[in-house]
C-alpha positions as a printed Julia matrix, in Angstrom:
445×3 Matrix{Float64}:
  -4.17   22.49  -21.78
  -3.35   22.54  -18.05
   0.43   22.68  -17.52
   2.65   22.66  -14.47
   6.44   22.89  -14.58
   8.43   21.58  -11.62
  11.66   23.5   -12.09
  15.25   23.28  -10.96
  15.26   20.29   -8.59
  18.5    19.27   -6.92
  17.82   15.82   -8.4
  15.0    14.3   -10.41
  14.92   10.54   -9.76
  13.23    9.1   -12.84
  13.14    5.34  -12.12
  13.26    4.87  -15.91
  14.84    1.81  -17.53
  18.36    3.14  -16.97
  17.5     4.69  -13.57
  18.6     8.16  -14.71
  18.87   10.98  -12.19
  18.83   14.54  -13.53
  20.71   17.14  -11.47
  19.03   20.54  -11.7
  16.21   18.86  -13.59
  12.69   19.88  -14.53
   9.47   17.9   -14.94
   6.71   19.19  -17.22
   3.15   18.05  -16.51
   0.41   18.45  -19.11
  -3.2    17.31  -18.65
  -2.31   14.78  -15.97
   0.56   13.21  -17.91
   4.32   13.76  -17.82
   5.2    15.72  -20.96
   8.9    16.26  -20.35
  11.83   15.43  -18.05
  15.11   17.23  -18.52
  16.9    20.56  -18.29
  15.7    24.01  -19.26
  12.07   23.11  -19.89
   9.56   25.94  -20.28
   5.83   26.42  -19.82
   3.09   28.99  -20.16
   1.4    27.43  -17.13
   2.15   27.28  -13.41
   5.76   26.99  -12.23
   6.64   25.13   -9.01
  10.18   25.89   -7.89
  12.04   22.81   -6.65
  15.42   24.27   -5.68
  16.92   22.25   -2.83
  14.48   19.4    -3.45
  14.56   15.83   -4.69
  11.73   14.9    -7.05
  10.66   11.24   -7.16
   7.77    9.3    -8.57
   4.88    9.19   -6.12
   5.35    6.35   -3.65
   3.09    3.29   -3.97
   1.5     1.47   -1.03
   0.58   -2.13   -1.83
  -1.1    -3.17    1.44
  -3.19   -1.29    3.99
  -6.23   -1.63    6.23
  -7.42    1.96    6.35
 -10.26    1.31    8.79
  -7.68    0.54   11.49
  -6.65    4.19   11.91
  -9.41    4.34   14.52
  -7.72    1.68   16.65
  -4.1     2.68   17.08
  -2.21    1.64   20.21
  -5.15   -0.26   21.7
  -4.38   -1.7    25.17
  -4.32   -5.48   25.1
  -3.06   -5.54   21.52
   0.1    -3.52   21.94
   2.37   -6.46   22.77
   0.57   -9.4    21.18
   1.44  -11.69   18.3
  -0.82  -11.7    15.24
  -3.57  -14.06   16.4
  -3.8   -12.56   19.91
  -3.77   -9.06   18.46
  -6.69   -9.93   16.17
  -8.66  -11.46   19.04
  -8.3    -8.18   20.96
  -9.44   -5.98   18.09
 -12.24   -7.97   16.45
 -14.8    -7.02   19.16
 -13.99   -3.33   18.64
 -14.15   -3.47   14.86
 -17.57   -5.13   14.91
 -18.97   -1.83   16.27
 -17.86    0.14   13.18
 -20.29    1.52   10.61
 -20.16    3.66    7.43
 -19.04    6.83    9.26
 -16.13    5.03   10.91
 -15.05    3.5     7.61
 -15.19    6.8     5.71
 -13.44    8.9     8.35
 -10.72    6.39    9.15
 -10.04    6.08    5.41
  -9.72    9.87    5.1
  -7.21   10.01    7.94
  -5.2     7.04    6.68
  -5.13    8.36    3.12
  -4.07   11.84    4.24
  -1.27   10.32    6.32
  -0.08    8.39    3.27
  -0.24   11.48    1.05
   1.88   13.45    3.49
   4.47   10.68    3.28
   4.67   11.06   -0.5
   2.24    8.3    -1.49
   0.2     8.87   -4.66
  -1.24    5.36   -5.19
  -2.47    3.01   -2.49
  -4.34   -0.24   -2.24
  -6.62   -1.05    0.68
  -7.75   -4.41    2.04
 -11.18   -4.06    3.62
 -12.41   -7.46    4.78
 -15.17   -6.67    7.31
 -18.45   -4.84    6.74
 -20.33   -4.39   10.02
 -23.48   -2.32   10.49
 -24.05   -1.37    6.87
 -20.46   -0.45    5.96
 -19.58   -0.92    2.29
 -16.46   -0.73    0.14
 -17.59    2.57   -1.39
 -17.23    4.28    1.99
 -13.47    4.15    1.36
 -13.74    4.89   -2.37
 -15.57    8.14   -1.66
 -12.89    9.1     0.89
 -10.11    8.56   -1.67
 -11.96   10.56   -4.33
 -12.32   13.5    -1.95
  -8.6    13.46   -1.11
  -7.5    12.94   -4.71
  -5.34    9.81   -4.31
  -5.14    7.03   -6.88
  -6.89    4.11   -5.2
  -6.98    0.31   -5.46
  -9.6    -0.84   -2.92
 -10.11   -4.57   -2.57
 -13.35   -6.27   -1.61
 -12.12   -8.5     1.2
 -14.14  -10.99    3.18
 -14.25  -13.37    6.14
 -16.58  -16.38    6.04
 -15.36  -18.82    8.72
 -16.14  -17.7    12.26
 -15.13  -19.11   15.61
 -17.95  -21.65   15.67
 -16.55  -23.23   12.48
 -12.92  -23.23   13.65
 -11.95  -19.83   12.26
 -10.38  -16.9    14.08
 -12.96  -14.05   13.73
 -16.15  -13.9    15.8
 -19.25  -15.16   14.02
 -20.7   -11.63   14.03
 -18.02  -10.43   11.59
 -18.29  -13.15    8.96
 -20.56  -13.19    5.92
 -22.31  -15.87    3.86
 -20.11  -16.8     0.92
 -22.93  -16.35   -1.58
 -23.43  -12.79   -0.3
 -19.7   -12.1    -0.53
 -19.48  -13.2    -4.16
 -22.61  -11.22   -5.05
 -21.15   -8.04   -3.56
 -17.81   -8.65   -5.27
 -19.61   -8.57   -8.61
 -21.49   -5.42   -7.56
 -18.42   -3.38   -6.57
 -16.36   -4.41   -9.59
 -19.2    -3.51  -11.97
 -19.84   -0.21  -10.18
 -16.33    1.1    -9.53
 -13.52   -0.74  -11.38
 -11.86    1.23  -14.17
  -9.44   -0.81  -16.33
  -8.36    2.19  -18.44
  -4.88    3.7   -18.41
  -4.74    6.51  -15.89
  -7.59    5.02  -13.84
  -8.1     6.6   -10.43
  -9.96    3.55   -9.06
  -9.34   -0.12   -9.69
 -11.08   -2.75   -7.59
  -9.57   -6.09   -6.54
 -10.94   -9.19   -4.81
  -9.36  -10.14   -1.5
 -10.65  -12.92    0.77
  -8.88  -12.12    4.02
  -6.65  -15.07    4.85
  -6.41  -18.87    4.92
  -7.67  -18.87    8.51
 -10.84  -16.82    7.9
 -12.28  -18.07    4.58
 -12.92  -21.46    3.0
 -11.0   -23.1     0.18
 -14.19  -22.83   -1.9
 -14.36  -19.06   -1.49
 -10.67  -18.67   -2.39
 -11.17  -20.78   -5.51
 -14.4   -19.06   -6.58
 -12.95  -15.58   -5.98
 -10.04  -16.46   -8.28
 -12.41  -17.62  -11.02
 -14.53  -14.48  -10.6
 -11.52  -12.15  -10.67
 -10.27  -13.62  -13.93
 -13.73  -13.43  -15.45
 -13.89   -9.74  -14.5
 -10.26   -8.94  -15.32
  -9.35   -7.72  -11.83
  -6.53   -8.56   -9.42
  -6.46  -10.87   -6.38
  -4.99  -10.14   -2.95
  -4.75  -11.87    0.44
  -2.48  -12.4     3.45
  -0.01  -15.27    3.21
   2.8   -16.81    5.27
   2.82  -13.91    7.71
   4.34  -15.64   10.75
   5.03  -19.03   12.36
   1.42  -19.32   13.56
   0.27  -18.85    9.98
   2.55  -21.65    8.74
   1.46  -23.99   11.55
  -2.22  -23.34   10.74
  -1.67  -24.12    7.07
   0.15  -27.37    7.81
  -2.45  -28.48   10.35
  -5.58  -27.51    8.39
  -4.51  -28.01    4.78
  -1.59  -30.4     5.01
   0.68  -28.12    3.01
   2.65  -24.9     3.19
   1.01  -21.59    2.18
   2.69  -21.47   -1.22
   1.24  -24.86   -2.2
  -2.15  -23.81   -0.81
  -2.09  -20.69   -3.0
  -1.0   -22.56   -6.09
  -3.63  -25.28   -5.68
  -6.42  -22.69   -5.49
  -5.35  -20.58   -8.47
  -3.73  -17.88   -6.35
  -0.49  -17.44   -8.28
   0.11  -15.36  -11.38
   0.82  -11.79  -12.45
  -2.71  -10.79  -11.39
  -2.09  -11.88   -7.75
  -0.21  -10.25   -4.91
   0.16  -11.54   -1.36
   0.78   -9.5     1.78
   3.69  -10.14    4.17
   5.21  -13.47    2.97
   7.62  -13.31    5.91
   7.98  -17.09    6.06
   8.26  -18.05    2.4
  10.83  -20.78    1.86
  13.13  -21.13   -1.16
  10.63  -23.25   -3.08
   7.85  -20.74   -2.56
  10.08  -17.86   -3.62
  10.9   -19.76   -6.81
   7.18  -20.41   -7.36
   6.35  -16.72   -7.04
   9.2   -15.74   -9.38
   8.15  -18.26  -12.06
   4.49  -17.29  -11.9
   5.14  -13.52  -11.59
   3.17  -13.42   -8.34
   3.64  -10.18   -6.4
   4.43   -9.53   -2.73
   3.52   -6.61   -0.47
   6.41   -6.3     1.99
   5.37   -4.68    5.3
   8.55   -4.29    7.36
   7.31   -2.04   10.16
   4.2    -4.14   10.82
   6.28   -7.32   10.71
   8.49   -5.82   13.42
   5.55   -4.53   15.47
   3.88   -7.97   15.59
   7.14   -9.87   15.99
   6.52  -11.79   12.76
  10.13  -11.76   11.6
  12.26  -10.41    8.76
  10.9   -11.23    5.32
  13.37  -12.67    2.76
  13.29   -9.48    0.69
  16.82   -9.87   -0.67
  16.15  -13.44   -1.76
  12.85  -12.47   -3.36
  14.41   -9.58   -5.27
  17.34  -11.71   -6.42
  14.97  -14.41   -7.65
  12.97  -11.85   -9.65
   9.83  -11.72   -7.49
   7.82   -8.5    -7.89
   7.94   -6.73   -4.51
   6.35   -3.49   -3.32
   6.02   -1.91    0.1
   2.99   -1.82    2.37
   2.35    0.05    5.6
  -0.25   -2.57    6.66
  -2.98   -1.56    9.09
  -2.7     1.45   11.33
  -3.45   -0.82   14.29
  -0.42   -3.02   13.57
   2.19   -0.49   12.52
   0.84    1.95   13.91
   1.97    4.61   11.43
   1.22    5.03    7.73
   4.44    6.52    6.38
   5.73    4.95    3.18
   9.16    6.58    3.27
   9.63    5.13    6.76
   8.8     1.7     5.3
  11.47    2.12    2.62
  14.08    2.94    5.28
  12.97    0.06    7.49
  13.02   -2.41    4.61
  16.6    -1.45    3.84
  17.73   -1.57    7.47
  16.2    -4.98    8.18
  17.97   -6.56    5.22
  21.22   -5.09    6.53
  20.57   -6.45   10.01
  19.95   -9.91    8.57
  22.55  -10.03    5.82
  25.1    -7.24    6.23
  25.5    -3.56    5.43
  25.79   -4.17    1.69
  22.55   -6.18    1.47
  20.44   -3.25    0.24
  21.13    0.34   -0.73
  19.02    3.48   -0.6
  18.24    3.59   -4.3
  17.01    0.03   -4.36
  14.78    0.76   -1.36
  13.4     3.8    -3.18
  12.83    1.71   -6.31
  10.79   -0.84   -4.33
   8.73    2.04   -2.89
   7.89    3.46   -6.33
   8.35    1.36   -9.46
   8.24   -1.9    -7.5
   4.86   -1.12   -6.01
   3.43    0.01   -9.34
   4.48   -3.27  -10.93
   2.91   -5.3    -8.12
  -0.4    -3.47   -8.65
  -0.25   -3.92  -12.42
   0.23   -0.2   -13.13
   2.57    0.13  -16.1
   1.38    3.75  -16.37
   2.76    4.73  -12.95
   5.9     4.36  -10.85
   8.43    6.32  -12.93
   8.94    9.84  -14.26
   8.91    9.34  -18.01
   7.15   11.03  -20.9
   3.69    9.52  -21.27
   3.45    8.18  -17.71
   0.84    9.55  -15.31
   1.89   12.73  -13.51
   2.22   11.28  -10.01
   5.24   12.83   -8.35
   6.57   13.82   -4.94
   8.76   16.83   -4.14
  10.99   16.42   -1.07
  12.71   19.43    0.5
  16.17   18.18    1.5
  17.41   21.65    2.48
  16.18   21.32    6.06
  17.71   19.95    9.22
  16.97   16.27    8.47
  19.43   16.14    5.55
  21.73   19.0     6.59
  25.33   18.09    5.78
  24.44   15.26    3.41
  26.6    14.74    0.32
  24.12   12.7    -1.71
  20.57   14.11   -1.64
  18.93   10.96   -3.04
  20.57    8.66   -0.51
  19.82   11.2     2.21
  16.14   10.97    1.42
  16.11    7.34    2.63
  18.89    7.49    5.23
  17.95   10.81    6.84
  14.63   12.17    5.68
  12.55   14.24    5.49
   9.79   11.74    6.09
   7.14   14.32    5.09
   6.71   15.44    1.5
   6.66   19.13    0.56
   4.4    18.77   -2.49
   2.53   15.84   -4.01
   0.9    15.69   -7.44
  -1.51   12.94   -8.46
  -2.73   12.87  -12.07
  -1.2    16.35  -12.34
  -3.35   17.74   -9.51
  -1.75   19.05   -6.33
  -2.81   17.03   -3.29
  -0.14   18.28   -0.86
   1.17   21.85   -0.98
   3.89   23.15    1.31
   3.63   20.11    3.57
  -0.14   20.51    4.09
  -3.14   18.76    2.58
  -4.55   20.85   -0.26
  -7.75   18.88   -0.86
  -9.38   18.49    2.57
  -9.61   20.4     5.84
  -7.39   17.97    7.74
  -7.82   19.45   11.25
 -11.6    18.95   10.96
 -11.11   15.37    9.74
  -8.79   14.62   12.66
 -11.28   16.13   15.1
 -14.01   13.87   13.75
 -11.67   10.86   13.89
 -10.79   11.48   17.53
 -14.46   11.9    18.41
 -15.27    8.53   16.85
 -12.33    6.87   18.62
 -13.51    8.26   21.95
 -16.97    6.85   21.28
 -15.48    3.42   20.58
 -13.44    3.57   23.79
 -16.54    4.5    25.79
């Protein structure tokens, strides 16, 4: 049996049912599963000293577009609202191919890992020049992160009244055929799965009602989850009212896009009725605070959603609309925005950390992840709070969100070490970055 003992942490944040925190605590990992949490644990295996550190469950990212790490800070899109930003970037993205998809996924996944993320979804909705979903799946396998890729799609181009150029849309029959292919080839429904595939038509303004409805039927036939963008900003609401004669929540409900197997990204503009709908149907939300700020979309009603019982996790969104991929930064931003909107007591550090861990796992349907409990998967992050970021802090758990560090010291996924001493342990990151920058330069040229 392979064992690792994380020993003597300043605090172990369990996120169990009673939200216990163990001062001076240990975590025992055995064969990819948590075998013990407590004090004075022993092992015959490897010992990782955690003095001066906070140990948390691995963070969970519920919304990303990994391919966008090749298009950060693009001129023309830096100060645009959502629709204008997309119009700037679509012509660049249509020049991508398999190499761009694989490399950008490696960079984005490594950035997430270094921010303490052990499980991430990805929403890939364009497939130019032979790119396929497995380009990203292979990247995640090489890095060692738990991965929930979604087979996205766009089917309504500019000539049919949609937003994307015609060159980036696909025939709906081809989309559904490939959805079946990737689910059959890569989806693993078992506990502890490293890859689970979802279906994710891009948005109400880039696919038809028929595709949304048929994707929902297909997902339930295959037993996989559904994901899309919804109610992201005022333009999104106006489009829904003009094209469909209803708000986004009604649109989703009419097409079968509510339920505990569905999660929507952003939801900045949900009204009280839509929040109630999501709570009643157990529909999840990926809250992307930094991207919402970057694109001027607004402050999502996170407090209202949480109070109503909506499942909410955090998402970094695309690296072209954030433009970072740091999950701990998202937790801090989520907390701060609720305080700006509602007052300093609107959200605390521990609730923000809960949304970033257990909340995200629940949104993605992972009852085996998100907390440090015996029998759960051994996904955990070790944060060194002895450095300058948290120097002088009285509460190391609160300091993690208020102060930092924003970079994890060690990260374990399924009991395997992915980050060691603040550096990637599974890939040669400088070489990956060099290849990424070379591809970006080629796109610019």
